[in-house]
C-alpha positions as CSV (number, residue, x, y, z in Angstrom):
1,X,76.0,108.3,49.9
2,X,77.7,111.7,50.4
3,X,79.9,112.2,53.4
4,X,81.0,115.5,54.8
5,X,84.3,115.5,56.7
6,X,85.2,118.0,59.4
7,X,88.8,118.3,58.5
8,X,91.0,118.7,55.5
9,X,92.6,115.9,53.7
10,X,95.1,115.5,50.8
11,X,95.0,113.2,47.8
12,X,97.6,110.6,47.6
13,X,98.5,108.1,44.9
14,X,97.1,104.6,45.1
15,X,100.6,103.4,45.6
16,X,101.3,105.6,48.5
17,X,97.9,104.5,50.0
18,X,98.8,100.9,49.7
19,X,102.2,101.5,51.4
20,X,100.5,103.4,54.3
21,X,97.7,100.6,54.6
22,X,100.2,97.8,54.6
23,X,102.3,99.5,57.4
24,X,99.2,100.3,59.5
25,X,97.7,96.8,59.0
26,X,101.1,95.4,60.1
27,X,100.7,97.5,63.4
28,X,97.4,96.2,64.0
29,X,98.4,92.6,63.5
30,X,101.4,93.1,65.8
31,X,99.2,94.6,68.6
32,X,96.6,91.9,68.3
33,X,99.5,89.3,68.5
34,X,101.2,91.0,71.5
35,X,98.1,92.0,73.6
36,X,95.6,89.2,72.6
37,X,91.7,89.6,72.6
38,X,89.1,91.0,75.0
39,X,90.8,94.4,75.8
40,X,88.7,97.5,75.6
41,X,88.8,99.0,72.1
42,X,90.3,102.3,73.4
43,X,93.3,100.4,74.5
44,X,93.8,99.1,71.0
45,X,93.1,102.5,69.5
46,X,95.7,104.3,71.8
47,X,98.3,101.7,71.1
48,X,97.8,101.9,67.2
49,X,97.9,105.8,67.6
50,X,101.2,105.6,69.6
51,X,102.8,103.3,67.0
52,X,101.6,105.4,64.1
53,X,103.1,108.6,65.7
54,X,106.3,106.6,66.5
55,X,106.5,105.8,62.7
56,X,106.3,109.3,61.8
57,X,102.7,109.8,61.0
58,X,101.6,113.4,61.8
59,X,98.4,114.3,63.6
60,X,97.0,110.8,64.4
61,X,93.4,110.5,65.5
62,X,91.8,107.5,67.2
63,X,88.1,108.7,66.2
64,X,86.9,110.9,63.6
65,X,83.3,112.0,63.4
66,X,81.6,111.3,60.0
67,X,78.4,113.0,59.1
68,X,76.1,111.3,56.4
69,X,74.5,114.3,54.6
70,X,71.4,112.5,53.6
71,X,70.6,111.6,57.2
72,X,71.4,115.1,58.5
73,X,69.2,116.6,55.8
74,X,66.4,114.4,56.7
75,X,66.9,115.0,60.5
76,X,66.7,118.8,60.2
77,X,63.9,118.7,57.7
78,X,65.7,120.0,54.7
79,X,63.5,120.2,51.6
80,X,64.5,117.9,48.8
81,X,66.6,119.6,46.1
82,X,68.5,121.9,48.5
83,X,72.1,121.1,49.0
84,X,73.8,120.5,52.4
85,X,76.6,122.9,51.3
86,X,74.1,125.8,51.3
87,X,73.4,125.1,54.9
88,X,77.1,124.8,55.9
89,X,78.3,128.0,54.5
90,X,78.0,131.1,56.6
């Protein structure tokens, strides 16, 4: 299922991804162990964002909108065969 993102990303190696993933998952387990359960999700998001920024990650987002192109196409009545990119270019 195609996904359109609203921001630019850069490609990283699998090794770099695994290193970042390990670090962030470590933060999430630390937060869970320190704070426990039953808090509002936004509190966990903000704490994770704070720890990521403190660790040197730039431009940390707690929520990122994702648009599934097939859903959007059907929602606006796009005829089959046309590409969403055609609609998104000015």
